[in-house]
KOLSELUM-659095 format. One line per field, with one value per residue: residue number from 0; residue in one letter; x negated, y, z negated of N, C-alpha, C in turn. Coordinates in nm, 3 decimals. Atoms other than C-alpha are relative to their C-alpha. Layout:
n [NUM	...]
res [a	...]
n_u [X	...]
n_v [Y	...]
n_w [Z	...]
ca_u [X	...]
ca_v [Y	...]
ca_w [Z	...]
c_u [X	...]
c_v [Y	...]
c_w [Z	...]
***
This chain:
n [0	1	2	3	4	5	6	7	8	9	10	11	12	13	14	15	16	17	18	19	20	21	22	23	24	25	26	27	28	29	30	31	32	33	34	35	36	37	38	39	40	41	42	43	44	45	46	47	48	49	50	51	52	53	54	55	56	57	58	59	60	61	62	63	64	65	66	67	68	69	70	71	72	73	74	75	76	77	78	79	80	81]
res [m	k	n	l	c	r	k	s	r	p	v	d	d	p	y	e	v	w	q	n	g	h	g	w	t	w	h	v	l	k	k	y	q	n	p	d	n	e	a	k	n	p	y	a	r	w	f	v	a	a	k	s	p	m	t	f	g	s	w	e	y	g	d	t	y	v	s	e	i	k	e	y	g	v	r	t	d	i	d	i	d	d]
n_u [-0.153	-0.010	-0.009	-0.150	-0.002	0.101	-0.076	-0.032	-0.138	-0.003	0.032	-0.114	-0.007	0.131	-0.026	-0.012	0.019	0.078	0.024	0.036	-0.077	-0.006	-0.130	0.013	-0.109	-0.008	-0.114	0.087	-0.120	0.010	0.139	0.043	0.058	-0.107	0.049	0.135	0.148	-0.027	0.016	0.122	0.044	-0.029	-0.034	-0.129	-0.097	-0.149	-0.049	-0.068	-0.015	0.040	-0.043	0.072	0.007	0.088	-0.093	-0.136	-0.200	0.023	0.104	0.132	-0.003	0.133	0.069	0.035	0.056	-0.078	0.065	-0.027	-0.109	-0.052	0.073	-0.059	-0.173	-0.072	-0.138	-0.124	-0.082	-0.015	-0.120	0.019	-0.060	0.007]
n_v [-0.097	-0.012	-0.150	-0.104	-0.125	-0.005	-0.086	-0.121	-0.051	-0.129	-0.145	0.004	0.087	0.048	0.029	-0.076	-0.150	-0.094	-0.146	-0.106	-0.128	-0.091	0.023	0.118	0.131	0.098	0.122	0.118	0.111	0.116	0.021	0.128	0.122	0.068	-0.051	0.023	-0.013	-0.109	-0.006	0.004	-0.003	-0.189	-0.052	-0.010	-0.150	0.018	-0.077	-0.073	-0.153	-0.082	-0.128	-0.075	-0.143	-0.045	0.111	-0.111	0.051	0.089	0.071	0.069	0.125	0.041	0.084	-0.062	0.069	0.017	-0.096	-0.138	-0.059	0.027	-0.084	-0.151	0.009	0.071	0.131	-0.064	0.073	0.121	-0.058	-0.008	0.017	0.142]
n_w [0.008	-0.076	-0.015	-0.031	-0.090	-0.119	-0.113	-0.046	0.059	-0.016	0.168	0.123	0.101	0.054	0.094	0.124	-0.018	0.075	-0.084	0.107	0.022	-0.051	-0.142	-0.095	0.012	-0.100	-0.008	0.000	-0.084	0.000	0.082	-0.082	0.049	0.158	0.100	0.075	-0.082	-0.038	0.090	0.000	-0.093	-0.037	-0.144	-0.049	-0.093	-0.038	-0.156	0.073	-0.054	0.083	-0.029	0.110	0.001	-0.126	-0.102	-0.006	0.005	-0.080	0.063	-0.064	0.008	-0.062	0.120	0.118	0.116	0.068	0.117	-0.004	0.013	0.177	0.105	-0.058	0.005	0.095	-0.096	0.010	-0.023	0.114	0.122	0.130	0.028	-0.078]
ca_u [3.980	4.112	4.113	4.493	4.388	4.232	4.505	4.513	4.795	4.960	4.854	5.217	5.183	4.816	4.733	4.596	4.575	4.289	4.255	4.037	4.074	3.952	4.194	4.051	4.288	4.217	4.475	4.291	4.418	4.204	3.947	3.686	3.578	3.788	3.717	3.426	3.191	3.326	3.192	2.835	2.796	2.668	2.754	3.080	3.334	3.684	3.894	4.030	4.230	4.080	4.224	4.043	3.987	3.792	4.036	4.317	4.620	4.475	4.397	4.030	4.001	3.678	3.477	3.395	3.176	3.375	3.135	3.170	3.535	3.568	3.274	3.445	3.837	4.103	4.335	4.722	4.929	4.945	5.284	5.242	5.557	5.487]
ca_v [-0.855	-0.799	-0.437	-0.290	-0.014	-0.146	-0.021	0.296	0.498	0.822	1.195	1.201	0.910	0.850	0.625	0.881	1.270	1.467	1.818	2.081	2.462	2.601	2.516	2.156	1.864	1.518	1.233	0.881	0.702	0.436	0.276	0.019	-0.192	-0.336	-0.146	-0.343	-0.342	0.004	0.075	-0.070	0.103	0.501	0.514	0.426	0.596	0.650	0.769	1.084	1.379	1.701	2.074	2.346	2.704	2.658	2.402	2.735	2.492	2.230	1.908	1.727	1.368	1.164	0.958	1.114	0.984	0.853	1.014	1.350	1.334	1.218	1.444	1.798	1.655	1.542	1.260	1.453	1.180	0.970	0.988	1.046	0.940	0.535]
ca_w [7.350	7.662	7.865	7.861	8.055	8.336	8.607	8.740	8.595	8.752	8.553	8.449	8.246	8.104	7.882	7.622	7.642	7.487	7.447	7.269	7.171	7.462	7.736	7.848	7.862	7.995	8.086	8.076	8.385	8.368	8.130	8.292	8.002	7.662	7.350	7.180	7.521	7.572	7.189	7.259	7.577	7.599	7.945	7.912	8.137	8.227	8.544	8.405	8.529	8.387	8.359	8.234	8.229	8.565	8.788	8.767	8.685	8.904	8.800	8.895	8.928	8.859	8.593	8.243	7.976	7.734	7.462	7.615	7.574	7.218	7.108	7.270	7.256	7.034	7.107	7.143	7.232	6.942	6.727	6.398	6.327	6.391]
c_u [0.001	0.051	0.153	0.004	-0.060	0.108	-0.001	0.164	0.044	-0.012	0.131	0.025	-0.136	-0.022	-0.027	-0.030	-0.129	-0.007	-0.124	0.051	-0.076	0.022	-0.081	0.098	-0.074	0.069	-0.081	0.129	-0.058	-0.108	-0.028	-0.066	0.113	-0.089	-0.111	-0.120	0.021	-0.098	-0.189	-0.061	-0.026	0.017	0.103	0.083	0.172	0.036	0.107	0.063	-0.028	0.056	-0.071	0.021	-0.056	0.057	0.111	0.089	-0.031	-0.045	-0.127	-0.003	-0.162	-0.011	-0.048	-0.007	0.088	-0.038	0.015	0.156	0.044	-0.124	0.084	0.175	0.038	0.128	0.128	0.095	0.051	0.099	-0.011	0.105	0.037	-0.023]
c_v [0.044	0.172	0.058	0.117	0.013	0.026	0.147	0.065	0.141	0.116	0.023	-0.088	-0.077	-0.092	0.052	0.143	0.033	0.107	0.054	0.161	0.071	-0.039	-0.114	-0.141	-0.118	-0.117	-0.085	-0.079	-0.130	-0.042	-0.119	-0.135	0.023	0.072	-0.007	0.014	0.155	0.055	0.005	0.068	0.148	0.067	-0.090	0.081	-0.040	0.072	0.103	0.101	0.105	0.133	0.069	0.126	0.022	-0.056	0.123	-0.091	-0.112	-0.152	-0.105	-0.142	-0.046	-0.078	0.096	-0.074	-0.023	0.107	0.134	0.029	-0.011	0.075	0.139	0.002	-0.071	-0.078	0.065	-0.070	-0.082	0.059	-0.008	-0.054	-0.175	-0.047]
c_w [0.197	0.062	0.069	0.099	0.121	0.137	0.011	-0.053	0.100	-0.112	-0.064	-0.112	0.002	-0.104	-0.162	0.084	-0.078	0.020	-0.079	0.001	0.053	0.168	0.110	-0.041	0.087	-0.011	0.068	0.083	0.059	-0.076	0.060	-0.052	-0.123	-0.119	-0.086	0.110	-0.023	-0.162	-0.032	0.134	0.014	0.116	0.029	0.092	-0.004	0.087	-0.067	0.157	-0.099	0.063	-0.083	0.037	0.188	0.150	0.022	0.018	0.050	-0.031	0.094	-0.069	-0.024	-0.133	-0.094	-0.084	-0.147	-0.131	0.017	-0.024	-0.135	-0.091	0.005	0.007	-0.131	0.039	-0.057	-0.017	-0.083	-0.109	-0.119	-0.097	-0.043	-0.141]
***
């Protein structure tokens, strides 16, 4: 399976958006592995822009474990009308 999210994107055009009810937002800007390999790797990571109550409205960029985003967030960019 090919990694369709391997190229970096700008913060205003992410591959996915994840949020939780505590003010956290993650914009997924790059994925390092395809979905099959990512599922087998407990240390899989995404390059994200994150915003939280501790960033005072600014984006912070860096790698985050996929497992943490999926544990604490919900994907919010899915179009349910499809």
